[in-house]
N, CA, C and O atoms as CSV, one atom per row, in Angstrom:
chain,resi,resn,atom,element,x,y,z
A,1,MET,N,N,91.233,48.801,162.034
A,1,MET,CA,C,91.402,47.601,162.707
A,1,MET,C,C,90.335,46.758,162.663
A,1,MET,O,O,89.217,47.190,162.945
A,2,SER,N,N,90.506,45.600,162.345
A,2,SER,CA,C,89.417,44.708,161.974
A,2,SER,C,C,89.651,43.677,163.048
A,2,SER,O,O,90.661,43.628,163.750
A,3,ILE,N,N,88.705,42.923,163.105
A,3,ILE,CA,C,88.403,41.921,164.420
A,3,ILE,C,C,88.588,40.677,163.525
A,3,ILE,O,O,88.074,40.541,162.415
A,4,ASN,N,N,89.466,39.700,164.211
A,4,ASN,CA,C,89.737,38.682,163.314
A,4,ASN,C,C,88.622,37.265,164.261
A,4,ASN,O,O,88.956,36.751,165.328
A,5,LEU,N,N,87.527,36.980,163.595
A,5,LEU,CA,C,86.656,36.107,164.126
A,5,LEU,C,C,87.098,34.718,163.791
A,5,LEU,O,O,87.724,34.664,162.732
A,6,PRO,N,N,86.937,33.588,164.411
A,6,PRO,CA,C,87.205,32.351,164.114
A,6,PRO,C,C,85.924,32.090,163.130
A,6,PRO,O,O,84.789,32.553,163.244
A,7,ARG,N,N,86.460,31.183,162.099
A,7,ARG,CA,C,85.101,30.902,161.028
A,7,ARG,C,C,85.085,29.208,161.157
A,7,ARG,O,O,86.119,28.544,161.225
A,8,PRO,N,N,84.237,28.853,161.169
A,8,PRO,CA,C,83.630,27.165,161.358
A,8,PRO,C,C,84.001,26.527,160.283
A,8,PRO,O,O,83.554,26.927,159.208
A,9,ASN,N,N,84.670,25.683,160.307
A,9,ASN,CA,C,84.724,24.874,158.981
A,9,ASN,C,C,83.815,23.774,158.379
A,9,ASN,O,O,84.141,22.654,158.772
A,10,LEU,N,N,82.964,23.792,157.694
A,10,LEU,CA,C,81.844,22.991,157.655
A,10,LEU,C,C,82.048,22.433,156.423
A,10,LEU,O,O,82.574,22.927,155.425
A,11,PRO,N,N,81.406,20.961,156.663
A,11,PRO,CA,C,81.614,20.343,155.502
A,11,PRO,C,C,80.667,20.583,154.069
A,11,PRO,O,O,79.709,21.355,154.102
A,12,LYS,N,N,80.987,19.943,152.993
A,12,LYS,CA,C,80.189,20.383,151.847
A,12,LYS,C,C,78.737,19.862,152.103
A,12,LYS,O,O,78.750,18.969,152.951
A,13,PRO,N,N,77.553,20.134,151.650
A,13,PRO,CA,C,76.308,19.630,151.685
A,13,PRO,C,C,76.299,18.320,150.948
A,13,PRO,O,O,77.033,18.177,149.970
A,14,LEU,N,N,75.547,17.403,151.342
A,14,LEU,CA,C,75.327,16.223,150.613
A,14,LEU,C,C,74.507,16.620,149.368
A,14,LEU,O,O,73.764,17.600,149.322
A,15,ASP,N,N,74.717,15.783,148.407
A,15,ASP,CA,C,74.242,15.934,147.019
A,15,ASP,C,C,72.797,14.945,146.973
A,15,ASP,O,O,72.824,13.848,146.414
A,16,ILE,N,N,71.470,15.515,147.673
A,16,ILE,CA,C,70.638,14.617,147.323
A,16,ILE,C,C,69.635,14.869,146.412
A,16,ILE,O,O,68.902,15.859,146.408
A,17,PRO,N,N,69.620,13.535,145.301
A,17,PRO,CA,C,68.751,13.792,144.319
A,17,PRO,C,C,67.265,14.140,144.421
A,17,PRO,O,O,66.645,13.693,145.385
A,18,GLU,N,N,66.577,14.970,143.429
A,18,GLU,CA,C,65.218,15.368,143.803
A,18,GLU,C,C,64.155,14.263,143.061
A,18,GLU,O,O,64.260,13.808,141.922
A,19,MET,N,N,63.297,14.030,143.880
A,19,MET,CA,C,62.180,13.063,143.698
A,19,MET,C,C,60.899,13.884,143.166
A,19,MET,O,O,60.152,14.696,143.710
A,20,TYR,N,N,60.948,13.451,142.153
A,20,TYR,CA,C,59.627,14.216,141.462
A,20,TYR,C,C,58.234,13.102,141.640
A,20,TYR,O,O,58.245,11.943,141.226
A,21,PHE,N,N,57.006,13.801,142.390
A,21,PHE,CA,C,56.047,12.841,142.857
A,21,PHE,C,C,55.196,13.277,141.842
A,21,PHE,O,O,54.918,14.455,141.616
A,22,LYS,N,N,54.708,12.114,141.117
A,22,LYS,CA,C,53.389,12.134,140.012
A,22,LYS,C,C,52.230,11.739,140.969
A,22,LYS,O,O,52.283,10.716,141.650
A,23,PRO,N,N,51.105,12.664,140.987
A,23,PRO,CA,C,49.789,12.588,141.537
A,23,PRO,C,C,49.379,11.299,140.830
A,23,PRO,O,O,49.689,10.995,139.679
A,24,PRO,N,N,48.539,10.487,141.793
A,24,PRO,CA,C,48.026,9.202,141.377
A,24,PRO,C,C,46.812,9.859,140.284
A,24,PRO,O,O,46.552,11.061,140.239
A,25,THR,N,N,46.193,8.888,139.493
A,25,THR,CA,C,45.194,9.050,138.500
A,25,THR,C,C,44.224,8.000,138.624
A,25,THR,O,O,44.751,6.908,138.836
A,26,ALA,N,N,42.894,7.985,138.555
A,26,ALA,CA,C,41.979,6.861,138.488
A,26,ALA,C,C,41.298,7.124,137.073
A,26,ALA,O,O,41.283,8.121,136.352
A,27,ASP,N,N,40.796,5.981,136.959
A,27,ASP,CA,C,39.961,5.835,135.858
A,27,ASP,C,C,38.319,5.811,136.305
A,27,ASP,O,O,37.699,4.789,136.600
A,28,VAL,N,N,37.851,6.990,136.284
A,28,VAL,CA,C,36.351,7.116,136.655
A,28,VAL,C,C,35.350,6.455,135.588
A,28,VAL,O,O,35.316,6.900,134.441
A,29,PRO,N,N,34.526,5.374,135.992
A,29,PRO,CA,C,33.781,4.792,135.442
A,29,PRO,C,C,32.748,5.970,134.444
A,29,PRO,O,O,32.412,7.090,134.830
A,30,ALA,N,N,32.402,5.353,133.134
A,30,ALA,CA,C,31.240,6.225,132.750
A,30,ALA,C,C,30.096,5.500,132.269
A,30,ALA,O,O,30.165,4.640,131.391
A,31,PHE,N,N,28.964,5.883,132.898
A,31,PHE,CA,C,27.908,5.128,132.271
A,31,PHE,C,C,26.941,5.750,131.369
A,31,PHE,O,O,26.826,6.971,131.480
A,32,ARG,N,N,26.292,5.211,130.582
A,32,ARG,CA,C,25.523,5.598,129.651
A,32,ARG,C,C,24.352,6.323,130.313
A,32,ARG,O,O,24.037,5.708,131.332
A,33,PRO,N,N,23.725,7.212,130.147
A,33,PRO,CA,C,22.521,8.035,130.891
A,33,PRO,C,C,21.425,7.183,130.375
A,33,PRO,O,O,21.309,6.621,129.286
A,34,ILE,N,N,20.585,7.222,131.490
A,34,ILE,CA,C,19.502,6.753,131.438
A,34,ILE,C,C,18.484,7.487,131.017
A,34,ILE,O,O,18.249,8.422,131.782
A,35,VAL,N,N,17.704,7.413,129.976
A,35,VAL,CA,C,16.675,8.059,129.565
A,35,VAL,C,C,15.345,7.871,129.879
A,35,VAL,O,O,14.756,6.876,129.456
A,36,VAL,N,N,14.701,8.836,130.679
A,36,VAL,CA,C,13.563,8.326,131.326
A,36,VAL,C,C,12.573,9.199,130.444
A,36,VAL,O,O,12.766,10.400,130.255
A,37,PRO,N,N,11.502,8.499,129.920
A,37,PRO,CA,C,10.610,9.162,129.170
A,37,PRO,C,C,9.646,10.066,129.824
A,37,PRO,O,O,9.396,9.868,131.013
A,38,PRO,N,N,8.974,11.204,129.084
A,38,PRO,CA,C,8.385,11.987,130.373
A,38,PRO,C,C,6.805,11.509,130.462
A,38,PRO,O,O,6.197,10.887,129.591
A,39,SER,N,N,6.402,11.866,131.472
A,39,SER,CA,C,5.034,11.339,131.943
A,39,SER,C,C,3.867,11.475,131.053
A,39,SER,O,O,2.827,10.822,131.134
A,40,ASP,N,N,4.110,12.266,130.314
A,40,ASP,CA,C,2.744,12.821,128.928
A,40,ASP,C,C,3.136,12.324,127.748
A,40,ASP,O,O,2.752,12.848,126.703
A,41,LEU,N,N,3.985,11.203,127.758
A,41,LEU,CA,C,4.357,10.558,126.463
A,41,LEU,C,C,3.180,9.827,125.911
A,41,LEU,O,O,2.454,9.181,126.667
A,42,GLU,N,N,2.969,9.892,124.702
A,42,GLU,CA,C,1.899,9.359,123.999
A,42,GLU,C,C,2.347,8.640,122.635
A,42,GLU,O,O,3.479,8.827,122.189
A,43,ARG,N,N,1.451,7.839,122.013
A,43,ARG,CA,C,2.010,7.157,120.842
A,43,ARG,C,C,1.789,7.962,119.639
A,43,ARG,O,O,0.653,8.407,119.476
A,44,PRO,N,N,2.676,8.215,118.789
A,44,PRO,CA,C,2.684,8.754,117.780
A,44,PRO,C,C,1.322,8.428,116.879
A,44,PRO,O,O,0.814,7.309,116.948
A,45,GLU,N,N,0.753,9.477,116.022
A,45,GLU,CA,C,-0.501,9.370,115.259
A,45,GLU,C,C,-0.421,8.323,114.233
A,45,GLU,O,O,-1.401,7.681,113.855
A,46,GLU,N,N,0.919,8.150,113.741
A,46,GLU,CA,C,0.828,7.527,112.334
A,46,GLU,C,C,1.090,6.132,112.649
A,46,GLU,O,O,1.225,5.376,111.687
A,47,THR,N,N,1.201,5.583,113.997
A,47,THR,CA,C,1.240,4.024,114.333
A,47,THR,C,C,-0.144,3.605,114.659
A,47,THR,O,O,-1.056,4.353,115.011
A,48,GLU,N,N,-0.193,2.302,114.499
A,48,GLU,CA,C,-1.091,1.540,114.933
A,48,GLU,C,C,-1.137,0.883,116.391
A,48,GLU,O,O,-0.080,0.449,116.849
A,49,GLU,N,N,-2.244,0.797,117.095
A,49,GLU,CA,C,-2.099,0.370,118.429
A,49,GLU,C,C,-2.259,-0.947,118.494
A,49,GLU,O,O,-3.109,-1.615,117.906
A,50,VAL,N,N,-1.179,-1.416,119.437
A,50,VAL,CA,C,-1.127,-3.070,119.561
A,50,VAL,C,C,-1.911,-3.588,120.512
A,50,VAL,O,O,-1.799,-3.141,121.654
A,51,LYS,N,N,-2.701,-4.460,120.277
A,51,LYS,CA,C,-3.290,-5.103,121.504
A,51,LYS,C,C,-2.754,-6.023,122.380
A,51,LYS,O,O,-2.014,-6.867,121.874
A,52,ASP,N,N,-2.967,-6.074,123.714
A,52,ASP,CA,C,-2.297,-6.662,124.602
A,52,ASP,C,C,-2.452,-8.400,124.448
A,52,ASP,O,O,-1.654,-9.239,124.868
A,53,GLU,N,N,-3.678,-8.626,123.746
A,53,GLU,CA,C,-3.982,-9.989,123.615
A,53,GLU,C,C,-2.675,-10.825,122.475
A,53,GLU,O,O,-2.103,-11.909,122.594
A,54,GLU,N,N,-2.584,-9.792,121.453
A,54,GLU,CA,C,-1.745,-10.255,120.411
A,54,GLU,C,C,-0.153,-10.357,121.013
A,54,GLU,O,O,0.532,-11.278,120.569
A,55,THR,N,N,0.256,-9.731,121.690
A,55,THR,CA,C,1.566,-9.696,122.515
A,55,THR,C,C,1.680,-10.661,123.428
A,55,THR,O,O,2.847,-10.886,123.747
A,56,LYS,N,N,0.826,-11.341,123.985
A,56,LYS,CA,C,0.846,-12.191,125.001
A,56,LYS,C,C,1.305,-13.552,124.288
A,56,LYS,O,O,0.997,-13.822,123.127
A,57,THR,N,N,2.069,-14.369,125.105
A,57,THR,CA,C,2.309,-15.516,124.439
A,57,THR,C,C,1.609,-16.808,125.489
A,57,THR,O,O,1.876,-17.135,126.645
A,58,GLU,N,N,0.811,-17.229,124.686
A,58,GLU,CA,C,-0.197,-18.377,125.482
A,58,GLU,C,C,0.857,-19.443,126.051
A,58,GLU,O,O,1.823,-19.850,125.406
A,59,GLN,N,N,0.541,-19.817,127.300
A,59,GLN,CA,C,1.011,-20.958,127.847
A,59,GLN,C,C,0.148,-22.099,127.235
A,59,GLN,O,O,-1.041,-21.947,126.953
A,60,PRO,N,N,0.888,-23.333,127.039
A,60,PRO,CA,C,0.082,-24.482,126.416
A,60,PRO,C,C,-0.397,-25.156,127.686
A,60,PRO,O,O,0.438,-25.251,128.585
A,61,GLU,N,N,-1.623,-25.643,127.903
A,61,GLU,CA,C,-2.210,-26.048,128.843
A,61,GLU,C,C,-1.581,-27.339,129.272
A,61,GLU,O,O,-1.121,-28.060,128.386
A,62,PRO,N,N,-1.488,-27.798,130.792
A,62,PRO,CA,C,-0.608,-28.652,131.001
A,62,PRO,C,C,-1.221,-30.131,130.775
A,62,PRO,O,O,-2.412,-30.268,131.054
A,63,PRO,N,N,-0.654,-31.015,130.394
A,63,PRO,CA,C,-1.337,-32.155,129.972
A,63,PRO,C,C,-2.214,-32.797,130.952
A,63,PRO,O,O,-2.121,-32.306,132.077
A,64,LYS,N,N,-2.936,-33.644,130.840
A,64,LYS,CA,C,-4.097,-34.094,131.938
A,64,LYS,C,C,-4.270,-35.564,131.678
A,64,LYS,O,O,-4.415,-36.005,130.538
A,65,LEU,N,N,-4.251,-36.355,132.817
A,65,LEU,CA,C,-4.614,-37.624,132.768
A,65,LEU,C,C,-6.071,-37.818,132.815
A,65,LEU,O,O,-6.686,-37.422,133.805
A,66,LYS,N,N,-6.712,-38.419,131.789
A,66,LYS,CA,C,-8.123,-38.823,131.956
A,66,LYS,C,C,-8.385,-40.073,132.302
A,66,LYS,O,O,-7.934,-40.994,131.621
A,67,ILE,N,N,-9.254,-40.338,133.559
A,67,ILE,CA,C,-9.497,-41.806,134.183
A,67,ILE,C,C,-10.992,-41.894,133.706
A,67,ILE,O,O,-11.798,-41.075,134.146
A,68,PRO,N,N,-11.370,-42.832,132.848
A,68,PRO,CA,C,-12.690,-43.311,132.402
A,68,PRO,C,C,-13.530,-43.476,133.349
A,68,PRO,O,O,-14.468,-42.697,133.514
A,69,ILE,N,N,-13.313,-44.516,134.107
A,69,ILE,CA,C,-14.309,-45.015,135.119
A,69,ILE,C,C,-15.044,-44.014,135.969
A,69,ILE,O,O,-16.240,-44.098,136.249
A,70,ILE,N,N,-14.288,-43.135,136.325
A,70,ILE,CA,C,-14.885,-42.114,137.330
A,70,ILE,C,C,-14.848,-40.522,136.607
A,70,ILE,O,O,-15.212,-39.521,137.225
A,71,ASP,N,N,-14.391,-40.500,135.334
A,71,ASP,CA,C,-14.674,-39.109,134.576
A,71,ASP,C,C,-14.025,-37.942,135.424
A,71,ASP,O,O,-14.633,-36.890,135.615
A,72,ILE,N,N,-12.911,-38.154,135.861
A,72,ILE,CA,C,-11.924,-37.350,136.347
A,72,ILE,C,C,-10.890,-37.324,135.462
A,72,ILE,O,O,-10.415,-38.306,134.892
A,73,GLN,N,N,-10.414,-35.745,135.310
A,73,GLN,CA,C,-9.178,-35.454,134.723
A,73,GLN,C,C,-8.040,-34.853,135.753
A,73,GLN,O,O,-8.261,-33.969,136.581
A,74,LEU,N,N,-6.695,-35.553,135.520
A,74,LEU,CA,C,-5.913,-35.194,136.761
A,74,LEU,C,C,-4.725,-34.441,136.007
A,74,LEU,O,O,-4.274,-34.926,134.969
A,75,PRO,N,N,-4.242,-33.306,136.509
A,75,PRO,CA,C,-2.971,-32.801,135.730
A,75,PRO,C,C,-1.871,-33.758,136.165
A,75,PRO,O,O,-1.692,-34.241,137.283
A,76,VAL,N,N,-1.079,-33.954,134.902
A,76,VAL,CA,C,0.181,-34.582,134.944
A,76,VAL,C,C,1.137,-33.428,135.610
A,76,VAL,O,O,1.014,-32.234,135.338
A,77,PRO,N,N,1.917,-33.854,136.343
A,77,PRO,CA,C,3.261,-32.973,137.084
A,77,PRO,C,C,4.351,-32.831,135.754
A,77,PRO,O,O,4.609,-33.584,134.815
A,78,THR,N,N,4.800,-31.627,136.119
A,78,THR,CA,C,6.184,-31.184,135.221
A,78,THR,C,C,7.366,-32.054,135.292
A,78,THR,O,O,7.456,-32.838,136.236
A,79,VAL,N,N,8.158,-32.007,134.514
A,79,VAL,CA,C,9.537,-32.869,134.511
A,79,VAL,C,C,9.931,-32.366,135.861
A,79,VAL,O,O,10.083,-33.244,136.711
A,80,GLU,N,N,10.158,-30.935,136.287
A,80,GLU,CA,C,10.880,-30.321,137.422
A,80,GLU,C,C,10.211,-31.016,138.579
A,80,GLU,O,O,10.963,-31.563,139.386
A,81,VAL,N,N,9.094,-31.070,138.755
A,81,VAL,CA,C,8.172,-31.645,140.009
A,81,VAL,C,C,8.573,-33.207,140.219
A,81,VAL,O,O,8.775,-33.705,141.326
A,82,VAL,N,N,8.662,-33.937,138.914
A,82,VAL,CA,C,9.050,-35.200,139.090
A,82,VAL,C,C,10.407,-35.539,139.464
A,82,VAL,O,O,10.794,-36.509,140.116
A,83,ALA,N,N,11.158,-34.460,138.881
A,83,ALA,CA,C,12.799,-34.909,139.306
A,83,ALA,C,C,12.992,-34.631,140.737
A,83,ALA,O,O,13.615,-35.449,141.414
A,84,VAL,N,N,12.413,-33.314,141.386
A,84,VAL,CA,C,12.394,-33.119,142.767
A,84,VAL,C,C,11.884,-33.946,143.730
A,84,VAL,O,O,12.404,-34.012,144.843
A,85,ALA,N,N,10.760,-34.691,143.369
A,85,ALA,CA,C,9.970,-35.729,143.971
A,85,ALA,C,C,11.004,-37.135,143.949
A,85,ALA,O,O,10.993,-37.909,144.906
A,86,SER,N,N,11.758,-37.329,142.926
A,86,SER,CA,C,12.509,-38.690,142.715
A,86,SER,C,C,13.543,-38.698,143.486
A,86,SER,O,O,13.887,-39.662,144.170
A,87,TYR,N,N,14.295,-37.263,143.406
A,87,TYR,CA,C,15.346,-36.996,144.134
A,87,TYR,C,C,15.128,-37.286,145.815
A,87,TYR,O,O,15.807,-38.093,146.450
A,88,ALA,N,N,14.220,-36.592,146.286
A,88,ALA,CA,C,13.671,-36.731,147.486
A,88,ALA,C,C,13.620,-38.130,147.911
A,88,ALA,O,O,14.236,-38.502,148.910
A,89,ALA,N,N,12.806,-39.045,147.088
A,89,ALA,CA,C,12.638,-40.482,147.493
A,89,ALA,C,C,13.715,-41.019,147.584
A,89,ALA,O,O,14.022,-41.419,148.707
A,90,VAL,N,N,14.646,-41.221,146.498
A,90,VAL,CA,C,15.861,-41.722,146.363
A,90,VAL,C,C,16.552,-41.610,147.525
A,90,VAL,O,O,16.654,-42.623,148.217
A,91,SER,N,N,17.200,-40.284,148.002
A,91,SER,CA,C,17.937,-39.925,149.163
A,91,SER,C,C,17.058,-40.442,150.334
A,91,SER,O,O,17.731,-41.031,151.179
A,92,ALA,N,N,16.016,-40.390,150.547
A,92,ALA,CA,C,15.305,-41.073,151.930
A,92,ALA,C,C,15.766,-42.602,151.864
A,92,ALA,O,O,16.194,-43.242,152.825
A,93,VAL,N,N,15.635,-42.976,150.831
A,93,VAL,CA,C,15.939,-44.738,150.913
A,93,VAL,C,C,17.356,-44.814,151.172
A,93,VAL,O,O,17.820,-45.748,151.826
A,94,VAL,N,N,18.140,-43.806,150.657
A,94,VAL,CA,C,19.583,-44.101,150.980
A,94,VAL,C,C,20.023,-43.948,152.168
A,94,VAL,O,O,20.898,-44.642,152.685
A,95,VAL,N,N,19.353,-42.885,152.758
A,95,VAL,CA,C,19.646,-42.460,154.198
A,95,VAL,C,C,18.996,-43.741,155.344
A,95,VAL,O,O,19.454,-44.151,156.410
A,96,THR,N,N,17.930,-44.065,154.686
A,96,THR,CA,C,17.327,-45.064,155.922
A,96,THR,C,C,18.142,-46.561,155.801
A,96,THR,O,O,18.236,-47.502,156.590
A,97,THR,N,N,18.598,-46.363,154.650
A,97,THR,CA,C,19.440,-48.034,154.311
A,97,THR,C,C,20.827,-47.861,155.082
A,97,THR,O,O,21.309,-48.762,155.767
A,98,PHE,N,N,21.234,-47.001,154.958
A,98,PHE,CA,C,22.723,-46.756,155.855
A,98,PHE,C,C,22.543,-46.271,157.162
A,98,PHE,O,O,23.509,-46.325,157.922
A,99,ALA,N,N,21.451,-45.794,157.566
A,99,ALA,CA,C,21.424,-45.335,158.931
A,99,ALA,C,C,20.955,-46.728,159.789
A,99,ALA,O,O,21.428,-46.928,160.907
A,100,GLU,N,N,20.116,-47.547,159.255
A,100,GLU,CA,C,19.538,-48.709,159.998
A,100,GLU,C,C,20.552,-49.407,160.826
A,100,GLU,O,O,20.546,-49.507,162.053
A,101,PRO,N,N,21.462,-49.897,159.950
A,101,PRO,CA,C,22.566,-50.654,160.503
A,101,PRO,C,C,23.182,-49.915,161.845
A,101,PRO,O,O,23.067,-50.375,162.981
A,102,VAL,N,N,23.910,-48.589,161.483
A,102,VAL,CA,C,24.318,-47.785,162.564
A,102,VAL,C,C,23.506,-47.942,163.914
A,102,VAL,O,O,23.958,-48.319,164.995
A,103,SER,N,N,21.968,-47.498,163.557
A,103,SER,CA,C,21.236,-47.241,164.867
A,103,SER,C,C,20.930,-48.548,165.376
A,103,SER,O,O,20.774,-48.574,166.597
A,104,LYS,N,N,20.809,-49.580,164.804
A,104,LYS,CA,C,20.781,-51.018,165.432
A,104,LYS,C,C,21.877,-51.145,166.315
A,104,LYS,O,O,21.657,-51.497,167.474
A,105,SER,N,N,23.352,-50.841,165.825
A,105,SER,CA,C,24.366,-51.321,166.543
A,105,SER,C,C,24.516,-50.337,167.729
A,105,SER,O,O,24.753,-50.768,168.858
A,106,ILE,N,N,24.370,-48.956,167.462
A,106,ILE,CA,C,24.204,-48.015,168.849
A,106,ILE,C,C,23.225,-48.670,169.855
A,106,ILE,O,O,23.549,-48.895,171.021
A,107,LYS,N,N,21.976,-48.972,169.324
A,107,LYS,CA,C,20.867,-49.510,170.131
A,107,LYS,C,C,21.517,-50.922,170.830
A,107,LYS,O,O,20.944,-51.182,171.888
A,108,LYS,N,N,22.223,-51.559,170.590
A,108,LYS,CA,C,22.752,-52.801,171.244
A,108,LYS,C,C,23.563,-52.333,172.187
A,108,LYS,O,O,23.248,-52.721,173.312
A,109,LYS,N,N,24.496,-51.637,172.136
A,109,LYS,CA,C,25.552,-51.065,172.828
A,109,LYS,C,C,24.878,-50.534,174.233
A,109,LYS,O,O,25.138,-50.891,175.382
A,110,VAL,N,N,23.922,-49.562,173.760
A,110,VAL,CA,C,23.333,-48.708,174.715
A,110,VAL,C,C,22.438,-49.848,175.601
A,110,VAL,O,O,22.374,-49.690,176.820
A,111,GLN,N,N,21.887,-50.769,175.093
A,111,GLN,CA,C,21.341,-51.723,175.906
A,111,GLN,C,C,21.885,-52.606,176.778
A,111,GLN,O,O,21.453,-52.999,177.862
A,112,LYS,N,N,23.203,-52.965,175.999
A,112,LYS,CA,C,24.125,-53.632,176.844
A,112,LYS,C,C,24.780,-52.642,178.073
A,112,LYS,O,O,25.000,-53.177,179.159
A,113,PHE,N,N,24.996,-51.625,177.945
A,113,PHE,CA,C,25.633,-50.894,178.798
A,113,PHE,C,C,24.411,-50.426,180.148
A,113,PHE,O,O,24.695,-50.352,181.343
A,114,LEU,N,N,23.004,-50.150,179.511
A,114,LEU,CA,C,22.104,-49.862,180.666
A,114,LEU,C,C,22.047,-51.162,181.561
A,114,LEU,O,O,22.144,-51.125,182.787
A,115,GLN,N,N,21.866,-52.404,180.766
A,115,GLN,CA,C,21.601,-53.632,181.467
A,115,GLN,C,C,22.651,-53.894,182.364
A,115,GLN,O,O,22.311,-54.236,183.496
A,116,GLY,N,N,23.793,-53.814,182.126
A,116,GLY,CA,C,25.176,-53.633,183.110
A,116,GLY,C,C,24.968,-52.820,184.294
A,116,GLY,O,O,25.279,-53.267,185.398
A,117,LYS,N,N,24.409,-51.526,184.139
A,117,LYS,CA,C,24.405,-50.665,185.176
A,117,LYS,C,C,23.114,-51.000,186.058
A,117,LYS,O,O,23.172,-50.806,187.273
A,118,VAL,N,N,21.850,-51.544,185.417
A,118,VAL,CA,C,20.870,-52.181,186.206
A,118,VAL,C,C,21.101,-53.234,187.143
A,118,VAL,O,O,20.664,-53.229,188.294
A,119,ASN,N,N,21.930,-54.311,186.532
A,119,ASN,CA,C,22.601,-55.351,187.406
A,119,ASN,C,C,23.642,-55.248,188.204
A,119,ASN,O,O,24.008,-56.246,188.825
A,120,LYS,N,N,24.278,-54.089,188.332
A,120,LYS,CA,C,25.172,-53.677,189.366
A,120,LYS,C,C,24.355,-53.002,190.303
A,120,LYS,O,O,24.633,-53.258,191.474
A,121,TRP,N,N,23.377,-52.172,190.105
A,121,TRP,CA,C,22.373,-51.587,190.948
A,121,TRP,C,C,21.621,-52.778,191.766
A,121,TRP,O,O,21.408,-52.795,192.978
A,122,LYS,N,N,21.293,-53.704,190.870
A,122,LYS,CA,C,20.579,-55.037,191.957
A,122,LYS,C,C,21.420,-55.671,193.062
A,122,LYS,O,O,21.074,-56.031,194.187
A,123,GLU,N,N,22.795,-55.726,192.370
A,123,GLU,CA,C,23.423,-56.422,193.249
A,123,GLU,C,C,23.970,-55.520,194.495
A,123,GLU,O,O,24.251,-56.060,195.565
A,124,ASN,N,N,24.084,-54.332,194.324
A,124,ASN,CA,C,24.181,-53.122,195.306
A,124,ASN,C,C,23.181,-53.461,196.377
A,124,ASN,O,O,23.472,-53.645,197.558
A,125,GLN,N,N,21.738,-53.540,195.754
A,125,GLN,CA,C,20.770,-53.613,196.681
A,125,GLN,C,C,20.777,-54.711,197.557
A,125,GLN,O,O,20.551,-54.667,198.767
A,126,LYS,N,N,21.062,-55.752,196.844
A,126,LYS,CA,C,20.885,-57.060,197.634
A,126,LYS,C,C,21.930,-57.233,198.731
A,126,LYS,O,O,21.842,-57.849,199.793
A,127,LYS,N,N,23.072,-56.447,198.145
A,127,LYS,CA,C,24.194,-56.629,199.363
A,127,LYS,C,C,23.790,-55.899,200.472
A,127,LYS,O,O,24.012,-56.406,201.571
A,128,ARG,N,N,23.209,-54.748,200.417
A,128,ARG,CA,C,22.481,-53.794,201.503
A,128,ARG,C,C,21.464,-54.550,202.180
A,128,ARG,O,O,21.446,-54.484,203.409
A,129,LYS,N,N,20.636,-55.238,201.598
A,129,LYS,CA,C,19.719,-56.157,202.194
A,129,LYS,C,C,20.314,-57.159,203.063
A,129,LYS,O,O,19.800,-57.372,204.161
A,130,ASP,N,N,21.369,-57.810,202.676
A,130,ASP,CA,C,22.115,-58.752,203.291
A,130,ASP,C,C,22.728,-58.349,204.470
A,130,ASP,O,O,22.557,-58.812,205.598
A,131,SER,N,N,23.510,-57.383,204.087
A,131,SER,CA,C,24.221,-56.281,205.517
A,131,SER,C,C,23.442,-56.201,206.660
A,131,SER,O,O,23.706,-56.595,207.795
A,132,SER,N,N,22.120,-55.460,206.092
A,132,SER,CA,C,21.362,-54.946,207.071
A,132,SER,C,C,20.621,-56.022,207.976
A,132,SER,O,O,20.312,-55.852,209.155
A,133,LYS,N,N,20.342,-57.415,207.043
A,133,LYS,CA,C,19.825,-58.397,207.970
A,133,LYS,C,C,21.057,-59.057,209.120
A,133,LYS,O,O,20.873,-59.431,210.279
A,134,ASN,N,N,22.137,-59.035,208.441
A,134,ASN,CA,C,23.088,-59.600,209.280
A,134,ASN,C,C,23.639,-58.604,210.758
A,134,ASN,O,O,24.117,-59.004,211.820
A,135,SER,N,N,23.350,-57.264,210.308
A,135,SER,CA,C,23.558,-56.367,211.441
A,135,SER,C,C,22.149,-56.572,212.304
A,135,SER,O,O,22.434,-56.286,213.467
A,136,LYS,N,N,20.901,-56.908,212.224
A,136,LYS,CA,C,20.208,-56.928,213.059
A,136,LYS,C,C,19.952,-58.398,213.758
A,136,LYS,O,O,19.304,-58.528,214.796
A,137,THR,N,N,20.531,-59.436,213.068
A,137,THR,CA,C,20.445,-60.775,213.932
A,137,THR,C,C,21.521,-60.572,214.865
A,137,THR,O,O,21.361,-61.394,215.767
A,138,GLU,N,N,22.536,-59.873,215.076
A,138,GLU,CA,C,23.676,-59.883,215.617
A,138,GLU,C,C,23.305,-59.115,216.988
A,138,GLU,O,O,24.174,-58.908,217.835
């Protein structure tokens, strides 16, 4: 005797393609190793010692301006110093040239505005005095 059990009617599984994951790679920078000489490093015996005075490059002495009457020598400034000083002088002249008319016009407007306020205040003071005299005489 066999038992007849119902069987579920399932659909076929979906065909999902496989995805292959490639792990990321990175280019790691490689640097040349720095060679640090040992602390007890000495010059080989076959070589000659070079003196520091020979390796130094001598700076030329800056030009000087000689004033014969008072016998003084003044150092002449370098090109860089002259360039910076002339740039500062030119910019100062340009700024003052353009700023002067603007500041004069602002000054006139402010003076006119303040004078108007002073005149109005004087009129108000005069009206108060006149009104107080009128109220006392009555």
